[in-house]
Each structure stands twice: as structure tokens, then as C-alpha cells.
C-alpha positions as CSV (number, residue, x, y, z in Angstrom):
1,M,-60.1,-41.0,25.4
2,N,-59.4,-44.8,23.1
3,A,-56.4,-44.8,21.1
4,Q,-53.3,-43.1,21.7
5,P,-52.6,-40.3,18.8
6,Q,-51.0,-40.5,15.5
7,F,-48.5,-37.0,14.7
8,I,-47.7,-35.4,11.6
9,T,-44.2,-34.1,11.4
10,N,-42.6,-32.4,9.3
11,A,-39.3,-32.1,7.7
12,N,-37.0,-32.0,10.9
13,G,-38.9,-34.0,13.0
14,E,-41.5,-31.9,14.7
15,K,-44.8,-32.4,15.5
16,T,-46.9,-30.3,13.7
17,A,-50.3,-32.1,13.8
18,V,-52.2,-35.2,15.3
19,I,-55.3,-37.2,15.0
20,L,-57.0,-38.6,17.3
21,P,-60.2,-40.6,16.8
22,I,-63.6,-38.8,15.8
23,A,-65.1,-40.4,19.2
24,D,-62.2,-39.2,20.6
25,Y,-62.4,-35.3,18.5
26,Q,-65.6,-34.8,20.1
27,E,-65.3,-36.1,23.2
28,L,-62.6,-32.8,23.1
29,M,-64.7,-30.8,21.7
30,E,-67.5,-31.0,25.2
31,D,-64.9,-30.6,27.0
32,L,-63.9,-27.0,25.8
33,A,-68.3,-26.7,25.4
34,D,-68.4,-26.9,28.9
35,L,-65.7,-25.1,30.0
36,A,-66.2,-21.9,27.9
37,A,-69.8,-22.3,30.0
38,I,-68.0,-22.1,32.9
39,A,-65.8,-19.0,32.3
40,E,-69.0,-17.4,30.8
41,R,-70.4,-17.2,34.2
42,K,-67.7,-17.5,36.5
43,D,-68.6,-13.9,37.7
44,E,-72.2,-14.9,38.9
45,P,-73.5,-14.6,42.4
46,N,-73.3,-18.6,44.6
47,I,-76.6,-19.1,46.6
48,P,-76.1,-22.1,49.1
49,F,-78.1,-25.9,47.4
50,E,-80.9,-25.4,49.7
51,A,-81.7,-22.1,48.7
52,A,-81.9,-23.4,44.6
53,L,-83.9,-27.0,46.0
54,S,-86.2,-24.7,47.3
55,E,-86.2,-22.4,44.2
56,I,-87.5,-25.4,42.3
57,G,-89.7,-26.8,44.6
58,L,-87.9,-29.8,46.0
């Protein structure tokens, strides 16, 4: 993240929204997509690193 976020407040001074640079927003969205992919695969079996290398021919 590059810049400090700016906040929008209501009449009581409570933060209700945030303004971010578009690059920071896009980075957050990519991180969210990565976390969703990890969550979807959490129950898949693990294999040892050497076995994975063998499977792809390395």
C-alpha cells in the first residue's frame, strides 16, 4: 500500500467509507482472490515437494 487512506465520516464523525488509490484497491482485490483460492483448496491432499517435482518431470 502506498498512500494513506482517506475516510468519509457521517455527521457524528464515525467513519463510513474509505478512499484508496486504485493501485492499492487492485492489490487488495488480488490478495482477496488469492485467499479465496487457498480456502477452496484447503481440503485437498498434500504431497511432498519431491513428489510434485517428479510429477511435472523435474
